Each structure stands twice: as structure tokens, then as C-alpha cells.
C-alpha positions as CSV (number, residue, x, y, z in Angstrom):
1,X,122.3,106.4,122.0
2,X,124.1,103.6,119.9
3,X,125.6,104.6,116.7
4,X,123.4,105.0,114.0
5,X,125.3,102.6,111.7
6,X,124.8,99.9,114.1
7,X,120.9,100.7,114.3
8,X,120.7,100.4,110.6
9,X,122.7,97.2,110.5
10,X,120.5,95.5,113.1
11,X,117.3,96.5,111.5
12,X,118.6,95.2,108.0
13,X,119.6,92.0,109.6
14,X,115.9,91.7,111.1
15,X,114.7,92.3,107.6
16,X,116.8,89.6,106.0
17,X,115.5,87.2,108.6
18,X,112.0,87.8,108.0
19,X,112.2,87.7,104.2
20,X,114.2,84.4,104.6
21,X,111.2,82.7,106.0
22,X,109.3,82.8,102.7
23,X,112.1,80.6,101.0
24,X,112.9,78.5,104.0
25,X,110.9,75.5,102.9
26,X,111.2,75.9,99.1
27,X,114.0,72.9,99.0
28,X,111.5,70.5,100.7
29,X,108.3,71.8,99.2
30,X,107.8,69.0,96.6
31,X,108.9,66.4,99.4
32,X,106.4,67.6,102.1
33,X,103.7,65.1,101.5
34,X,106.0,62.3,102.1
35,X,107.8,63.9,105.1
36,X,104.6,64.8,106.9
37,X,102.5,61.9,105.7
38,X,99.8,64.3,104.4
39,X,98.2,65.0,100.9
40,X,99.7,67.5,98.7
41,X,96.5,69.8,99.1
42,X,97.1,69.7,102.8
43,X,100.9,70.5,102.6
44,X,100.1,73.5,100.5
45,X,99.1,75.1,103.7
46,X,102.7,75.1,104.8
47,X,103.2,77.9,102.4
48,X,99.7,79.6,102.6
49,X,99.7,79.8,106.3
50,X,102.9,82.0,106.1
51,X,101.4,84.1,103.3
52,X,98.3,84.8,105.1
53,X,100.0,85.5,108.5
54,X,102.5,88.1,106.8
55,X,99.5,89.9,105.0
56,X,97.3,90.0,108.2
57,X,99.9,90.7,110.8
58,X,101.8,93.4,108.8
59,X,99.4,96.4,108.9
60,X,98.1,95.4,112.2
61,X,101.7,95.3,113.6
62,X,102.3,98.8,112.1
63,X,99.4,100.2,114.0
64,X,100.5,98.8,117.2
65,X,104.0,100.1,116.7
66,X,102.8,103.5,116.3
67,X,100.7,103.1,119.4
68,X,102.9,101.2,121.9
69,X,106.5,101.5,120.5
70,X,107.9,100.3,117.3
71,X,110.9,98.4,118.8
72,X,108.4,96.7,121.4
73,X,106.4,95.3,118.5
74,X,109.5,94.3,116.6
75,X,110.7,92.2,119.8
76,X,107.1,90.8,119.9
77,X,107.3,89.7,116.2
78,X,110.6,88.3,116.6
79,X,109.3,86.4,119.7
80,X,106.7,84.9,117.5
81,X,109.2,83.8,114.9
82,X,111.4,82.0,117.6
83,X,108.2,80.2,118.9
84,X,107.0,79.3,115.7
85,X,110.1,77.9,114.6
86,X,110.5,75.8,117.6
87,X,106.9,74.5,117.3
88,X,107.8,73.4,113.6
89,X,111.0,71.9,114.6
90,X,109.4,69.7,117.2
91,X,106.3,68.8,115.3
92,X,106.2,65.2,113.8
93,X,102.9,66.0,111.9
94,X,101.6,68.6,109.6
95,X,99.4,70.5,112.1
96,X,102.2,71.8,114.2
97,X,104.4,72.7,111.0
98,X,101.4,74.8,109.7
99,X,101.0,76.7,113.0
100,X,104.8,77.3,113.2
101,X,105.0,78.5,109.6
102,X,102.0,80.9,110.4
103,X,103.8,82.3,113.6
104,X,106.8,82.7,111.2
105,X,104.8,84.7,108.7
106,X,104.2,87.3,111.4
107,X,107.8,88.5,111.4
108,X,107.4,90.0,108.0
109,X,106.1,93.2,110.0
110,X,109.6,93.9,111.1
111,X,110.4,95.5,107.8
112,X,107.9,98.2,107.6
113,X,108.4,99.0,111.4
114,X,112.0,98.9,110.8
115,X,111.7,101.6,108.0
116,X,109.5,103.6,110.5
117,X,112.2,103.4,113.3
118,X,114.8,104.6,110.8
119,X,112.7,107.7,110.2
120,X,112.2,108.3,113.8
121,X,116.0,108.1,114.9
122,X,118.3,108.6,112.1
123,X,119.6,111.9,110.8
124,X,117.8,113.2,107.9
125,X,120.9,112.8,105.7
126,X,120.8,109.2,106.3
127,X,117.3,108.2,106.3
128,X,117.0,107.8,102.5
129,X,119.9,105.3,102.1
130,X,118.8,103.4,105.3
131,X,115.2,102.9,104.0
132,X,116.6,101.6,100.7
133,X,118.9,99.0,102.5
134,X,115.9,98.0,104.6
135,X,113.4,97.7,101.8
136,X,116.1,95.8,99.8
137,X,116.0,93.0,102.4
138,X,112.6,92.0,101.1
139,X,114.3,90.5,98.1
140,X,117.8,89.7,99.4
141,X,116.7,87.5,102.3
142,X,114.9,85.1,100.2
143,X,117.5,85.1,97.3
144,X,120.3,84.6,99.4
145,X,118.6,82.2,101.9
146,X,117.4,79.7,99.2
147,X,121.0,78.2,98.5
148,X,121.4,78.0,102.4
149,X,118.2,76.3,102.7
150,X,119.1,73.8,99.8
151,X,122.5,72.9,101.4
152,X,120.8,72.2,104.6
153,X,118.0,69.9,103.3
154,X,120.6,68.1,101.1
155,X,123.2,67.4,103.9
156,X,120.8,66.9,107.0
157,X,117.3,66.4,108.5
158,X,114.5,68.9,107.4
159,X,113.8,69.9,111.0
160,X,117.3,71.7,111.1
161,X,115.8,74.4,108.9
162,X,113.4,75.3,111.8
163,X,116.2,75.2,114.6
164,X,118.2,77.4,112.1
165,X,115.3,79.8,111.9
166,X,114.8,79.8,115.7
167,X,118.4,80.5,116.3
168,X,118.6,83.2,113.9
169,X,115.5,84.7,115.5
170,X,117.1,84.5,119.0
171,X,120.3,86.2,117.7
172,X,118.3,89.0,116.1
173,X,116.2,89.5,119.1
174,X,119.2,90.0,121.3
175,X,120.7,92.5,118.8
176,X,117.6,94.4,118.6
177,X,117.4,94.8,122.4
178,X,121.1,95.8,122.8
179,X,121.4,98.3,119.7
180,X,117.9,99.7,118.8
181,X,116.9,102.4,121.1
182,X,113.3,102.3,122.4
183,X,110.7,104.4,120.3
184,X,109.6,107.6,122.0
185,X,107.2,108.9,119.3
186,X,103.6,107.4,120.1
187,X,100.1,107.9,118.9
188,X,97.7,108.3,121.4
189,X,94.3,106.5,121.6
190,X,92.7,103.0,121.6
191,X,93.7,100.1,119.5
192,X,90.9,99.3,117.1
193,X,90.1,95.7,117.8
194,X,87.0,95.6,115.5
195,X,89.0,97.1,112.5
196,X,91.8,94.5,113.2
197,X,89.4,91.7,113.2
198,X,87.6,92.9,110.1
199,X,90.8,93.4,108.2
200,X,92.1,89.9,109.2
201,X,88.8,88.3,108.0
202,X,88.5,90.1,104.7
203,X,92.2,89.7,103.9
204,X,92.1,86.1,104.8
205,X,89.2,85.6,102.4
206,X,90.4,87.3,99.4
207,X,94.1,85.9,99.8
208,X,92.8,82.3,100.3
209,X,90.8,82.6,97.1
210,X,93.8,84.0,95.3
211,X,96.4,81.5,96.6
212,X,94.2,78.2,96.3
213,X,92.0,79.1,93.4
214,X,94.2,77.3,91.0
215,X,93.8,74.0,93.2
216,X,90.2,74.5,94.1
217,X,89.1,75.9,90.8
218,X,88.4,79.5,90.0
219,X,84.7,79.1,89.8
220,X,84.3,76.5,92.5
221,X,81.9,77.5,95.4
222,X,84.6,77.5,97.9
223,X,86.9,80.1,95.8
224,X,83.8,82.4,95.0
225,X,82.5,82.4,98.6
226,X,85.9,83.3,100.2
227,X,86.8,85.9,97.5
228,X,83.6,87.7,97.2
229,X,83.0,87.4,100.9
230,X,86.3,88.8,101.7
231,X,85.7,91.7,99.4
232,X,82.3,92.5,101.0
233,X,84.0,92.2,104.5
234,X,86.8,94.7,103.4
235,X,84.2,97.1,102.0
236,X,82.2,97.1,105.4
237,X,85.6,97.5,107.1
238,X,86.5,100.5,105.0
239,X,83.0,102.0,105.8
240,X,83.4,101.3,109.4
241,X,87.1,102.8,109.4
242,X,85.9,106.0,108.0
243,X,83.4,106.6,110.7
244,X,85.3,106.0,113.8
245,X,87.5,108.4,115.8
246,X,90.6,106.1,116.2
247,X,90.7,103.8,113.2
248,X,93.1,101.0,112.7
249,X,94.1,102.7,109.6
250,X,93.5,106.4,108.4
251,X,92.0,105.8,105.0
252,X,91.9,109.4,104.4
253,X,95.6,109.4,104.6
254,X,95.8,106.2,102.6
255,X,93.7,107.9,100.0
256,X,96.1,110.6,99.4
257,X,97.2,110.6,95.7
258,X,100.9,109.9,96.4
259,X,99.9,107.3,98.9
260,X,97.4,105.5,96.9
261,X,99.3,105.5,93.7
262,X,102.3,104.0,95.3
263,X,100.5,101.3,96.9
264,X,98.8,100.6,93.5
265,X,102.5,100.5,91.9
266,X,103.5,98.2,94.8
267,X,100.8,95.4,93.8
268,X,102.4,95.5,90.0
269,X,105.9,95.5,91.4
270,X,105.4,92.7,93.9
271,X,103.9,90.7,91.0
272,X,106.9,91.2,88.7
273,X,109.3,90.2,91.7
274,X,107.4,87.0,92.4
275,X,106.7,86.3,88.9
276,X,110.4,85.7,88.3
277,X,110.8,83.8,91.4
278,X,108.2,81.1,90.5
279,X,109.1,80.9,86.6
280,X,113.0,81.2,86.6
281,X,113.8,78.5,89.1
282,X,111.3,76.0,87.2
283,X,113.0,76.6,84.0
284,X,116.4,76.1,85.4
285,X,115.5,73.0,87.1
286,X,113.5,71.3,84.4
287,X,115.2,68.4,82.3
288,X,117.0,69.5,79.0
289,X,114.9,67.0,77.3
290,X,111.8,69.3,78.0
291,X,113.2,72.7,77.3
292,X,115.0,73.4,80.7
293,X,118.5,73.1,81.9
294,X,118.4,70.2,84.3
295,X,120.0,72.1,87.3
296,X,119.8,70.9,90.8
297,X,117.9,73.2,93.2
298,X,121.1,74.5,94.6
299,X,122.6,75.2,91.4
300,X,119.5,77.0,90.2
301,X,119.4,79.1,93.4
302,X,123.1,80.3,92.8
303,X,121.7,81.6,89.5
304,X,118.7,83.4,91.2
305,X,120.7,84.5,94.2
306,X,122.6,87.3,92.4
307,X,119.4,89.4,92.0
308,X,119.4,89.7,95.8
309,X,123.0,90.6,95.8
310,X,122.3,93.5,93.2
311,X,119.5,94.9,95.5
312,X,121.8,95.0,98.4
313,X,124.7,96.7,96.6
314,X,122.3,99.3,95.0
315,X,120.6,100.2,98.2
316,X,123.3,102.8,99.4
317,X,123.4,104.2,95.9
318,X,119.4,104.3,95.7
319,X,119.4,106.4,98.9
320,X,121.8,109.0,97.6
321,X,120.1,108.9,94.1
322,X,116.5,109.5,95.9
323,X,117.9,112.8,97.4
324,X,119.1,114.0,94.1
325,X,116.3,113.0,91.7
326,X,113.4,111.9,94.1
327,X,112.0,108.6,95.0
328,X,109.2,108.8,92.2
329,X,112.1,108.8,89.5
330,X,113.6,106.0,91.4
331,X,110.4,104.0,91.1
332,X,110.1,104.7,87.3
333,X,113.6,103.5,86.8
334,X,113.0,100.4,88.7
335,X,109.8,99.6,86.7
336,X,111.6,100.4,83.4
337,X,114.5,97.9,84.3
338,X,111.9,95.2,85.0
339,X,110.4,96.0,81.6
340,X,113.7,95.4,80.0
341,X,114.4,92.2,82.2
342,X,111.2,90.5,81.1
343,X,111.4,91.9,77.4
344,X,115.0,90.3,77.5
345,X,113.6,87.0,78.6
346,X,111.1,86.9,75.9
347,X,113.6,87.1,73.4
348,X,116.5,85.4,74.9
349,X,116.0,82.4,77.3
350,X,117.8,79.6,75.7
351,X,120.9,79.6,77.9
352,X,121.7,79.7,81.6
353,X,123.5,82.9,81.2
354,X,120.5,84.4,79.8
355,X,118.6,83.8,82.8
356,X,121.4,85.0,84.9
357,X,121.2,88.4,83.2
358,X,117.6,88.7,83.4
359,X,117.8,87.9,87.2
360,X,120.4,90.7,87.5
361,X,118.1,93.0,85.8
362,X,115.2,91.9,88.0
363,X,117.7,92.8,91.1
364,X,118.2,96.3,89.4
365,X,114.4,96.9,88.9
366,X,113.4,95.7,92.5
367,X,116.1,97.5,94.2
368,X,115.2,100.8,92.7
369,X,111.5,100.2,92.9
370,X,111.4,98.9,96.5
371,X,113.7,101.6,97.6
372,X,111.6,104.3,96.2
373,X,108.3,103.2,97.4
374,X,108.7,103.6,101.1
375,X,110.4,107.0,100.6
376,X,107.2,108.0,98.7
377,X,105.2,106.9,101.7
378,X,107.3,108.6,104.2
379,X,106.9,111.8,102.5
380,X,103.2,111.9,102.2
381,X,101.9,110.7,105.8
382,X,102.3,112.3,109.1
383,X,104.7,110.8,111.4
384,X,102.2,109.5,113.8
385,X,101.0,107.2,110.8
386,X,104.4,105.9,109.6
387,X,104.1,102.3,110.9
388,X,100.5,101.7,109.9
389,X,101.2,103.3,106.4
390,X,104.3,101.4,105.8
391,X,102.5,98.3,107.1
392,X,99.8,98.9,104.5
393,X,102.4,99.4,101.6
394,X,103.9,96.1,102.5
395,X,100.4,94.6,102.5
396,X,99.9,95.5,98.9
397,X,103.3,94.3,98.0
398,X,102.3,90.9,99.6
399,X,99.0,91.1,97.5
400,X,101.1,91.4,94.3
401,X,103.2,88.4,95.2
402,X,100.0,86.4,96.1
403,X,98.6,87.0,92.8
404,X,101.7,86.3,90.9
405,X,101.9,83.0,92.9
406,X,98.4,82.0,91.8
407,X,98.5,83.3,88.2
408,X,101.8,82.1,87.2
409,X,101.3,78.9,89.0
410,X,98.2,78.5,87.0
411,X,99.8,79.3,83.7
412,X,102.7,76.7,84.3
413,X,100.4,74.1,85.4
414,X,97.8,74.8,82.5
415,X,100.4,75.0,79.7
416,X,102.0,71.6,80.5
417,X,102.7,68.3,78.9
418,X,103.3,64.9,80.3
419,X,106.8,63.5,80.6
420,X,107.3,60.1,82.3
421,X,103.8,60.4,84.1
422,X,104.6,64.0,85.5
423,X,103.0,67.3,84.0
424,X,106.0,69.7,83.2
425,X,105.5,73.2,81.8
426,X,106.1,73.7,78.2
427,X,108.2,76.6,76.7
428,X,105.2,78.6,75.9
429,X,104.1,78.4,79.4
430,X,107.3,80.3,80.3
431,X,106.7,82.8,77.6
432,X,103.4,83.6,79.0
433,X,104.6,84.0,82.3
434,X,107.3,86.4,81.2
435,X,104.6,88.3,79.2
436,X,102.6,88.6,82.6
437,X,105.7,89.9,84.2
438,X,106.2,92.3,81.5
439,X,102.7,93.7,81.5
440,X,102.8,94.2,85.4
441,X,106.0,96.1,85.1
442,X,104.4,98.4,82.4
443,X,101.4,99.0,84.8
444,X,103.9,99.9,87.5
445,X,105.5,102.4,85.3
446,X,102.2,103.7,84.0
447,X,100.9,104.3,87.7
448,X,104.4,105.7,88.7
449,X,104.2,108.4,86.1
450,X,101.0,109.7,87.8
451,X,102.4,109.9,91.3
452,X,102.7,113.7,92.4
453,X,106.2,115.0,92.3
454,X,106.0,117.5,95.0
455,X,106.9,116.5,98.5
456,X,103.7,116.4,100.8
457,X,103.2,119.4,103.1
458,X,102.1,116.7,105.8
459,X,105.4,115.2,106.1
460,X,108.3,116.7,107.9
461,X,111.3,115.1,109.3
462,X,111.6,115.5,113.1
463,X,114.4,117.8,114.1
464,X,117.1,115.4,115.4
465,X,120.3,116.4,117.1
466,X,123.2,116.8,114.7
């Protein structure tokens, strides 16, 4: 078997590649209507398609990994990333780019699958630190990738972004084949195609309503039909899943207090993370004449990037800390750091270095919080459910980020003023955004305090060769 350090490194690189896909098009997002000769409403699908695909594919990929081998499904997802990147790179119009971005979003499932692989193959003394590192990649890839994307778009054609993504996917695919051992732990049974379809339809309706409600109008027929229709489908899906022998997701496992509360905390943590990703860069890039700092996209990304580096640096420390104080306390520490970060931003946000300090605190909060959540899940589910349960946890995080993108975006758009014919957020808009991030962090802390402290008797690490 390959050395365990190599397995961890390759899976972490795969996680970085997947999270990078979310910030890949940020530098060209405002220019997409011109580049693709399409309306701004249509080009919004370049981002929305990735979000929807990530939410739908992640829990389904987790279940497929439990049944057919986690490494095999990781390779399938990386293959979709490569194909999607090539399609987008070769597409002259918006249709191909949207399809390509949707396929890129599917690769998000490699993070929960990678966490499950680590539990299967690593010595138990290394599992917590490895999980912390893998979980940190959800924030690190986006933060570090943003300046890379900015440099590429400033110096070359925008298609190069997608060729780079295809090349990155190909390199990671080869590394996984060479280094990560095939999965030997499998869940018997048949795949629940009806459950997968129901989950996909329900999630798509809800997330479309959340992500596009600001544009369409929160009380518009389209938003209400999709949102309420999606909720109805999800309720029927849950009823169906509880009544079949081999469900896509065992909702009885998901309803265990530790799992349920961790997933609820994940929504709030995801909101806090993405709330900062929406508000801080806009504040940094706004002209000084309207209360911003007038930085370029590249300069702003350098201020945001240290948060990702903090997450990476903290990951091995988080793993060791979790073995000493437990992942629940780690999650509490993460939520507390986020409270401090947003409280600091409400009081001090008049200098660039104030935003840098706040971002560093965000990195501490997400580094600890995102490390603690999958560990709590691992301690509360049987080994046959790790892929699906981690996928569900990742889905709840995605739900939090989606809500943050919609709500914070609506606040910044609603509390705006006209400058040179362009609507720009006011200082009050950013204050409200910071208050929302603070509120989400307080909710995460409150939920975390009620998570059971004792290790679940259903979980036991497999006996591994020493």
C-alpha cells in the first residue's frame, strides 16, 4: 500500500481542485455578458449551474461511493471535471459554458468521498488530522485560486481558465490512480434511482428559488413555484426514503442528534463563510469615493487569500486538538472565532488592514469549524454510511453558502446608491451584511452547544494494521 502521507496529500490536492471551481470564473463574472454575447440574467447560470450540480451530485456520489467504491467514484467525478472544462474551453457561446460549469460542479463530491477514504485506509492516529486537512480544502482552494484566476484573466484569453482546470483535473486523476488504493469496504444492495431523482428535483427547486430569487423577485410566481414545489418534493422524498429497504440516504441515521445538529450547524457555518466571500471583496474593490478601498481584483484577492492559508496551517493542529478536546469543542471554537471576526468588522472596517485581520479571523473560524464537523459525523454513523453521510453534510454546507449568496447579494443590491449610472452598495449595506454573518455564527455556536459530547456507540474505527 502507498504511504499514508501520500494518500492524504493526493486527496487534499483533489479537494483543492474541486473548491477552486467555485472561484474559477469570479474574475470574469462581470464581463460574461460581453464575452458570451448574452444577457446578464442568462450569464448568471454560469455560476448557478455549478452550485446546483454540486448540491445534487454530492450526496448521490457519497452513496455511490459506499456501494461501488469511493476511489472509483472520485475518478468518475474528476473525469466529469475534465470533460466539463474542455467543453467550456471549446464553447464560443453560453450554452456550452453552462454545461461545462455544471459538470465542473459535480467534482465537489470528492471532498466528502476523500474524507470517507481517509477513515477507511488511515491509521486511527492519523485520521483526525487528515480529515481536518481535507475539510480545510473547501475554503483554501477558493481563497488561493482567486488570485491565480485574476492573473490569468488579466494576461490571457478567458478560455485559458478552463484549459487550466482541465489540466489540473487530469493531473489529479493520474495521482489518484497511482497513489490512492481501491476501496475494499462496500455497502451491499441496489442503488435507489427513484430516491436520487427525487432528491435532485427537490434540491434543484429549492436552490433555484434561493439563488435566483433576488433577480426574479422573492414573491414572483417562478420563485414561489420552485421553492414551495421543491420543499413538497423533498417532503415526499423523505417519506419515501423511510419506507424502502435500501434508501439513498438512511434518514434514521441522519436524524441522530449528533448528526442532525452538526448538519444544522453546517448551514450556519456555510453562511458565515460565504457571507464574507461576498461582502469583503466588494468592499475592497469599490472606489474610495463611495466608501470602498479602490483595489483591483488581484489586489483584493491577495487580502482575502490569507484566510485560506490560515485554514491550511491550522488543519494539522486541528486534528491533534480534536483528539484532545473533541470535535464538538473544535466546532464551538470555530463559531466563536467567526463571532469575533464579524463583531470586529462591525466596529472596525475603515482600513484595508482591518479587512485583512477580519479575514484571518474568518480563516481561524472556518478552519476549526470545518475540521470539527466531519469528525462529528464520523463518530455518529456506521462505516457503511460514511460516504452518504459526509455527502449530506457537504450538502448542508452548500445550502448555507447558497442562502448567503442570495441574502447578502440582496442586501448589497437593495441598500445601494447610484454613482456614475451604476448602483453601488452603501456603507450601511456592508454593516447589515456583517450583522447577518454575526447572526449566523451565533446560531452555529448555539446549535453546537447542544451536540452530544459522548462518542456514538455505532461508530468504531476499523482495525488497521499498525
